[in-house]
N, C-alpha and C positions, 0 to 999 in steps of 0.2 A: 273494865276494858278501857284503855286510854283513848281519849277522843278530843280533838281539837276542831271548832267549827268557826270558821270565819263569816263576817258579814260587813257590810258598808260600802262594799265595791259599786260604782256606778260610772256613767260616763258624766264628765265635767268640762266646763272650759278651761282654757289655760289661764292661770292666775287664781283658779279656784281653790277650794280646801276640800277635804274629806277627812273622815275619822273611821279607821277601820277598828273593828273588835273581834277578838279571838277569845270564844269561851272554852274553858278547859274542863274536862272531867276524868275520872278514873286515875288520876295522878296526884301525887302530893304536891299541889301547885307552888306552894310556898318555898319549895326546895329546889324547884326546876328553873334553869335558865330558858328564857323564851325569846324566840327569834322571828323576825319578819323578813322572808326572802321574796324575791320578785324575778319573774321571768317573761321576757318580752319575746316574740315570736322570732325563732331563728337564733336565739341568743341562749347562752348558759343561765343557768339560775344564779342569782346573786343575793348576797346578804344585803339587805337595806338597813336593818337595825336590830341590835339584841340588847338584853336588859339581864343582869344578874339578879339573883333572888335576894342577895345580901346587900343591902344598902342601895339598891336600885341602880349599881353603876351600869353604865350604857356604852355602846359604841355604833358608829354610824358609817356608811359608805360615804366616801367623799363627795359623791354626786348629790347627795340628799342632806348634808351637813347644814344646819342653819334654817332647813324647810321642814324637815319630819322630827317629830318628838315620840319616842316610844316610852310608855308608862305601863303601870300594872297595878292592878287591885287584887291583892292577894285574899281578901275577903270573900270576893265573888269570883275568884278564879278567872280572871279575864285580863288579857293584856291588849293594850291599844297601839295604834299607830296614827297620830294626829299628822296629816300631809297638808302643808300650806304652799302657797305659791307653786301650784302644779305646773308642770311642763309636759308638753306631748311626749318626750322622752320617758317620762314616767309612766306611761301606759305599758301595762303587764299584767300578768296574773299574780296576785300577792298571796303568798302562802305563809301560815303561821307553823312554828316549828318548836319543839321542845326537847330538852336533854336534862338529866338528873344529874347534878354535880355534887361533890363535897369539898370542893377546893374553891379558891377565887379565880379559877380561870373563867374567861368569858369566850367560849367558842365562837369561831367565825366562819368555820367551813361547814358547806352543806352536808358533808360526809360524817360530821360529827354528832348530827341531830338524828335522834331515832323515831320521833313521833312527830307526825305531819298532818295537816289539814288539807282539805281538797283545794283550797283556794278561793279567792274571790276577785272578780275581773275589774280593774280600774283601766278606763279609758279617758285620756285628756286630749279634748280637741282644740285644734288652733283657731 
C-alpha cells in the first residue's frame, strides 16, 4: 500500500529556515516524480517544487525560487524540501505527492499526482 508521511513542519519566525521530509513506502520510489504542494487558508493548492527521478531535475514556483530547494534520497525513499528565508506568505499546509512516470516529463499540476500525504503545517510569523 502506497504511503507518504510528511514531517518537519512547525512555527518559525520570518527569515528562518525549515527542512521538511517526506518518507515514502509501498512504491518504487526511485522511479517516481515527487512533488511538494502547499495550500494556505482560502486558496487553491499550488506546487511549490517537484523533482524527477531521472537526474534530479527539478522545478519551482516563482514565489519560492532561490529560497527553497527540493532533493531526494532514493536509498532511503525520502524527499526533502529545504526552505530558507521564510516569509509569512509561505504559511500553509505542505503536502508531499508522488506520480510514477516512464518519460522525462516533470508534472506540475495537482491533478497529475495520484498519491498524497496528509500534510504538515508550516507557520511563519512576522
